[in-house]
N, C-alpha and C positions, 0 to 999 in steps of 0.2 A: 504493500500500500504506500509506504513512504517513498519507495523508489519511483513509482509512477508519479507521485506528487512532485518529487524533485525534478523529474524530466519535464513535467508540465511547467513548473516554475522557470526552468532553464529556457524552454521555448518562449515563454512570455518575456523573459529578460532579453533574449536575442531579438524578439520582435520589436520591443520597445527601443532597443539600441538601433535597429534598422530604421525605424520611423524617425528617431532623433537625428540620425546621420542624414537621412533624406531631407528632413526639415531644415537642418543647418545648411544644406547645399542649395536650398531655394533662394531665389532673389527676393527682396522685400515685396515686390508686386505679387509674386507667386504666393508668398506667405499671407498677404492680405486676402487674396482670393481664396486660399485654403481655409483661412479663419472664417471668411464669410460663408463658405460652404458648410463648415462645421456648425456655425450658428444656425444656419438654415435647417440643417438636418436635425439639430437638437430641438429647434422650435417645432418641427414637424412631429418629432417623437413625443414631445410634451403634449401637443394637440391631440395626437392619437391616444395617448394615455387618458386624457381628460374625456375623450369621446366614448371610451369603453365603459 
């Protein structure tokens, strides 16, 4: 059980590192666009939760 948890945590850590590296490589305009998309997705998620 603990072994599979450790593997999952390692995958999550690697995924976060990949996202961080990609985010660092983006230009400021790309970051602004990505943040706008993230806010849009979050607002849609919140709206869907409220409608349920």
